[in-house]
C-alpha positions as a printed Julia matrix, in Angstrom:
229×3 Matrix{Float64}:
  88.21   -71.74  13.81
  91.01   -70.75  16.18
  92.5    -73.99  17.47
  95.79   -72.36  18.41
  94.23   -70.52  21.35
  93.13   -73.84  22.86
  96.78   -74.84  23.39
  97.18   -72.31  26.18
  94.32   -73.61  28.31
  93.86   -77.28  27.38
  93.98   -79.83  30.18
  93.84   -83.61  29.75
  90.41   -84.45  31.15
  89.87   -87.35  33.52
  86.45   -86.34  34.84
  83.52   -86.62  32.45
  79.79   -86.08  32.28
  77.47   -88.64  30.69
  75.98   -86.06  28.29
  75.48   -87.2   24.71
  77.63   -85.55  22.04
  76.72   -84.65  18.47
  79.58   -86.24  16.53
  78.86   -84.29  13.33
  81.46   -81.56  13.82
  84.14   -84.07  14.87
  83.52   -86.32  11.86
  83.46   -83.35   9.47
  86.77   -82.12  10.88
  88.32   -85.58  10.5
  87.24   -85.67   6.86
  89.45   -82.63   6.21
  92.21   -82.88   8.84
  95.81   -82.37   7.76
  98.09   -85.41   7.93
 101.83   -85.12   8.49
 102.58   -88.09   6.24
  99.66   -88.56   3.83
 101.06   -91.8    2.39
 100.51   -93.61   5.7
  96.95   -94.93   5.83
  95.07   -94.66   9.11
  91.54   -94.94  10.41
  89.5    -94.42  13.55
  86.38   -95.69  15.29
  84.19   -93.95  17.83
  83.51   -96.43  20.63
  81.76   -96.47  23.98
  83.47   -97.43  27.24
  81.88  -100.89  26.99
  83.83  -101.55  23.79
  87.29  -100.88  25.24
  89.49  -102.46  27.92
  91.1    -99.99  30.33
  93.78  -100.04  33.01
  92.9    -96.56  34.21
  91.03   -95.67  37.39
  88.7    -93.43  35.43
  86.68   -93.73  32.23
  84.93   -91.56  29.68
  81.65   -92.06  27.81
  83.38   -92.12  24.41
  86.68   -93.23  22.93
  88.44   -92.67  19.63
  90.23   -95.89  18.72
  93.12   -95.07  16.38
  94.5    -97.46  13.79
  97.41   -97.19  11.38
  99.51   -99.21   9.02
 102.87   -99.66  10.73
 105.14   -97.65   8.47
 108.07   -95.59   9.73
 106.91   -92.62  11.84
 103.29   -93.82  11.91
 103.07   -92.78  15.55
 104.26   -89.26  14.77
 101.61   -89.04  12.06
  98.81   -90.22  14.37
  99.83   -87.81  17.12
  99.86   -84.95  14.61
  96.43   -85.75  13.19
  94.52   -86.49  16.34
  95.93   -83.73  18.53
  94.28   -81.39  16.04
  91.06   -83.28  16.78
  91.67   -82.93  20.52
  92.04   -79.16  20.13
  88.83   -79.05  18.09
  87.04   -80.91  20.88
  88.39   -78.43  23.38
  86.92   -75.59  21.33
  83.53   -77.37  21.54
  83.76   -77.76  25.35
  84.55   -81.45  24.99
  87.34   -82.8   27.16
  89.79   -85.44  25.94
  92.8    -87.44  27.07
  95.26   -89.73  25.27
  95.07   -93.2   26.86
  98.13   -95.42  26.5
  96.84   -97.95  29.05
  93.89   -99.22  27.08
  92.9   -101.36  24.11
  89.88  -102.3   22.03
  87.94  -105.47  22.78
  87.55  -106.18  19.07
  91.14  -107.09  18.22
  92.77  -105.46  15.22
  96.53  -105.63  14.46
  96.51  -102.01  13.28
  95.22  -100.67  16.61
  97.61   -98.15  18.19
  96.03   -96.05  20.96
  92.81   -94.63  22.43
  91.66   -91.07  23.07
  89.03   -90.71  25.77
  86.53   -87.89  25.3
  83.24   -86.49  26.53
  81.62   -83.43  27.99
  83.65   -82.29  30.98
  83.84   -79.51  33.54
  87.51   -80.28  34.09
  89.25   -79.7   30.77
  90.79   -76.23  31.08
  93.48   -74.6   33.25
  95.41   -71.38  33.59
  98.67   -71.28  31.68
 100.65   -70.84  34.89
  99.45   -74.3   36.0
 101.3    -76.1   33.2
 104.28   -78.12  34.43
 106.69   -78.18  31.52
 110.4    -78.03  30.74
 111.84   -74.59  30.06
 112.15   -73.55  26.43
 115.94   -73.77  26.79
 115.58   -77.46  27.72
 113.67   -78.43  24.58
 115.91   -76.58  22.12
 119.52   -75.57  21.55
 118.51   -72.07  22.65
 115.38   -70.45  24.03
 112.89   -69.62  21.29
 109.37   -68.27  21.94
 108.22   -69.68  18.6
 108.42   -73.11  20.24
 105.99   -72.2   23.03
 103.11   -74.21  21.48
 105.31   -77.33  21.42
 106.46   -76.69  24.98
 102.83   -76.86  26.19
 102.02   -80.14  24.43
 100.87   -83.11  26.54
 102.95   -86.31  26.57
 103.03   -89.77  28.14
 103.68   -89.34  31.9
 104.67   -85.77  31.01
 107.98   -87.03  29.58
 108.21   -84.16  27.03
 110.56   -86.08  24.71
 110.88   -83.49  21.91
 114.0    -81.47  21.11
 114.52   -78.8   18.44
 117.83   -77.8   16.88
 117.93   -74.58  14.89
 119.08   -74.74  11.26
 119.36   -72.18   8.46
 115.97   -73.35   7.17
 114.18   -73.78  10.49
 114.55   -76.69  12.91
 115.6    -80.3   13.03
 113.26   -82.25  15.29
 114.42   -85.02  17.6
 113.07   -87.24  20.35
 114.91   -88.33  23.47
 116.71   -91.69  23.4
 115.73   -93.57  26.55
 117.5    -96.36  28.38
 116.11   -99.86  27.9
 113.7    -99.62  30.84
 112.11   -96.33  29.79
 112.12   -97.45  26.16
 109.83  -100.36  27.03
 107.42   -98.01  28.77
 107.57   -94.92  26.55
 109.05   -96.02  23.23
 105.89   -96.2   21.13
 104.12   -93.36  22.92
 106.98   -90.89  22.48
 106.57   -90.98  18.7
 102.95   -89.97  19.24
 104.09   -87.29  21.7
 106.37   -85.71  19.08
 103.46   -85.69  16.63
 101.31   -83.94  19.24
 103.95   -81.23  19.69
 104.19   -80.79  15.9
 100.39   -80.45  15.7
 100.6    -77.53  18.15
 103.2    -75.88  15.94
 101.08   -76.51  12.85
  97.85   -74.97  14.15
  99.89   -71.98  15.38
 101.64   -71.51  12.0
  99.24   -72.87   9.39
 100.39   -70.61   6.57
 104.11   -71.33   6.95
 104.31   -74.84   8.46
 106.35   -77.34   6.44
 107.69   -80.68   7.63
 109.74   -83.32   5.85
 111.7    -86.41   6.72
 115.37   -86.18   5.72
 118.34   -88.45   6.1
 120.16   -86.82   9.01
 122.26   -88.15  11.84
 121.07   -88.43  15.42
 122.4    -86.19  18.16
 123.93   -87.56  21.33
 120.97   -88.65  23.43
 118.42   -87.82  20.71
 116.96   -89.56  17.66
 116.3    -87.55  14.48
 112.62   -87.39  13.45
 112.4    -84.78  10.69
 112.94   -81.16   9.69
 110.56   -78.27  10.22
 109.85   -74.77   8.98
 107.35   -72.49  10.71
């Protein structure tokens, strides 16, 4: 299954059909999906639009409700896991979109975020239609190996990831926002970094390694972990 190729045409879908979906392939994939931090427990539920509360102007027939214990970097872990699922859906002609402005009606303190999904005729685009920062803006120097991360989706297209080259690979950071942006994007940007790392993983499955180390932040950036690809 070539999930890496989906990166270069995936579009966050906001127009959906009401067609029913066989969830078998999605559930089977989730049974075997790679976690970034296996010691953080997480879970998911597949819900209908009647089981969620939304602040969006659009809706989808189905939603993945994502839950996690609130350990350090839990958001990065969720983004990493479920962006792989999003790419799988894309390969099955199922559109999806991360939904920060939504919640589940059945309250659960471990709830984190929703992913809308369903059959869609509006879930692909040409690569020249992506609006993203240049590679030189997301790293200390331009590096084509980081192209999959460059194309990752993020909350309001904030693209908060930054990569610093090391002898072993890369140190990974996220942007430090001012207090106003932090209130809006703080939690979601951890998920965004996980999404970018998922793109690098599916593009480098045989060589991908990630670990959390004790390293200092950079000016304007917060250290997340260290990567080899």
